[in-house]
N, C-alpha and C positions, 0 to 999 in steps of 0.2 A: 454507716454508709461510707464506702470507700470511693475516692475519686480516681478515675483513670488518669495516668500521667499524660500531658500533652505530647503531641508528636514532635519529636526533636528534629531540628534542621541541621543537616551536616555542616560541620565548620567550614569545609572547603567551599560550600555554596555561598557563604557569607563573607568571602574574602573581599576586602575593599580594593579600589584601585591603588596601585603602588605609588609611593612618593616620587618615582621616576617620572610620572606624568607632569609634575611641577617643573622638573628640569627640561622636559620636552617642550612644554609651553614657553618657558623662558628662551629656549634655543630658537624656536620658530620666530618669536618676536625679535630677538637679536639679529638673526640672519636676514630677515626681510627688512629690518631697519638699516642694517649695514649695506644691503644690496640697493636700497632706495637712495641712500646718501651717495654711494659710489656712482650709481647711474646718473644722478643729478649733477655731481661734480664733473663726471666725464663729458656729459652732453653740454654743460655750461662752458667747459674749456673748449670744446669743438665750436660752439656758437660764437664765442668771442674772437675766434681765429678763423671764421668761416671763409672770408675773402682775403686773398693775398694782395692787399692794396699796395704793397711795396713793389709789385711787378705789373703795374697797369700798362695797357697799350691803347693806342688811339685808332681811329678809322684808317683803314688801308694798311696798318701794320700787321706783320705776320709774327706770331709768337709760337715757339716750339716748346712743347711739354712732353715729358716721358710719362706714359700711362700704361696700366695693365688692366685686364678685364675686371679684376676685383676692386679696382679703385672706383670710388664714387666721387665724381667731380662734376662741376657745373661751371658754366660761363655766366658771369654777372656783368650788368651794365650800371653805370653810375648816373644817378639823378633822373633816370627815365625808365618807364615801364616797357615791357615787351610789346612790340607792335610790328606792323609791316614796314615800318620805316628802317629797320635794321635787317641786314643780310649777313649771315655768317657761314663760312665754309670750313670743313675740316678734311685733311688729307693725311694719309699714312698707311701703314701695313693693314691688309685686309680691307674691310668695308666699315670704317668708323661712321658714326651718325651723331647728329645733334637733334635732340627731341624736345618737346615742349616741357617746360618746368612746372613745378607747383607754385602756388602762391606763397611768397615769403618776402622778407625784408631784412637787410643787414645795415645797421647804423654805425657810423663813425662819428667823430667829434664834429665834422664839417660836411657830411654828405650821407645820403641814403642810397643803398645799392639794392637792385632787384634782380632775381635770377632770370636770365635770358634763354639759356638752353641747358639741358642735361646732356653730358657727354658719355657716349657709349663706344667702347673699342673692343674689337674681337681678340686681340693679342697684345702682348707687351711690345712696346716700341716707342719711337719718337713721332709725335703728331704735330702738324702745323695747322694753326687756326688763324683765319683772317676775317675781320668784320668791317662792314661799311654801313653808313646810315645817311639820311638826308641832312642831318645836322651834326655838328661835332659831338662825339660821344667818347667816353672812357670805358674800357673793359678790363676785367681781371678774371683769373681762374680761382675757383674756391671749392668748398664743400657744398653739397646740395641743400643743406639745412641752415636756416637762419633763425631769427627770433620766433617766428611762428612755430617752426618745428621744435625749438627749444621749449616753448610753452607746453606743448603736448608731452614732451619727455619729462619736464618738471612736474606736471600733473601726475604722471605715472610714478615718479620718484617720491611723491608725497603719499600716494595711495598705497604703495608697498609697505612702508612703516606702519601706516594706519591699519592696514589689513593684518599685519603681524601682531600689533598690540591688541587688536580686537580678538584675533584667534587665540593668542596666548592667554589673555584674560578669561575668555570663555572656557578654555580647557582647564585652567586653574580653578575657576569657580565650580565647574562640573565635578572635578576631582574632589574638592573640599566638600561639596554637598553629598556626594556618594559615600565618601568616607564617614561623614557624620551619620548618614542614614544607616550605614553598616554597624556603627557603634550602638545605635539605638536598637537595631534588631538583635544584637548580641545581648544587650541588657534585658530586652523583652523575653528572649529565650531563657536567659538565666532565671528570671523571676518565675516564669511558667514552670521550669523544672523544679523549683523549690516548692511550689504548691503541690505538684504531683507526687513528690516524694515525702510529703507530710505523713506522720504515723496516725493510725486510727485512734479516736478518743478512747480513753480507758473507762472503767466503770465509774458511775456517779457517786456522790457522797452518800455514805450510809450503807453502800452495798457491801463494803468490807465487813462491817460489824454483823450484818445479817448473815453473811456466809460463815463467819466464825461461830455464831450461835447455832447454826444448823449443824456444824461439825461437832460442837460439844454435845448436842442432843443425841447425835448418832453414837457418840462414844459411851453414853450411859447404857449398861446392859439391860435388856428387856426383862421384866419380872422382878426387878430388884425390890420394887414396892416402896422404896424410900424408908422412912423411919418405922421401927416395929411397934405394933400396938400392944398395949398391956391390958 
């Protein structure tokens, strides 16, 4: 009884994922990690210099600043939160405006600053800002983001490397598992081909002697009669 050979799987159908996927996984992890670190460092640098405390001005003073539409600037107040007690005006080219700020805080060694207004200008030029309040206040120009904004950016800068490491690890593990599965399929295919190509079993023991006796009997001429009788 002969066994039919198993169906062979084309070798190109069993190609494993290339080793380049390991390099891709490492690249993704490295790029997102570097991006997260760079973003965190940049935003931290911005936050620690958010307010130009070296150019403070008081109630009734007019400060002139050069601004452009792409500049993101805010007006900060020292030791007091935004309220109806303060009144600020801006004048200059076009139609500049002071809008409500977000919630944030900027801390120095001896004071806490809060955003009072966000500054919007339509074109580049010199703008004059004047503030007054019911009590003595100090003001300064700075960036719109302080420690609260920094916390959000730092969270993102942590999530980016984490995402990169998780993604890279998952890709590397998937590649390793698929390559191992591929090797197992190749071994299984090779063993199955060996069984299918096995030769049919030959004649059993004793069959050779029986066939030889039959051939010798056929070789004796008919009618020879064996030994002569006397």
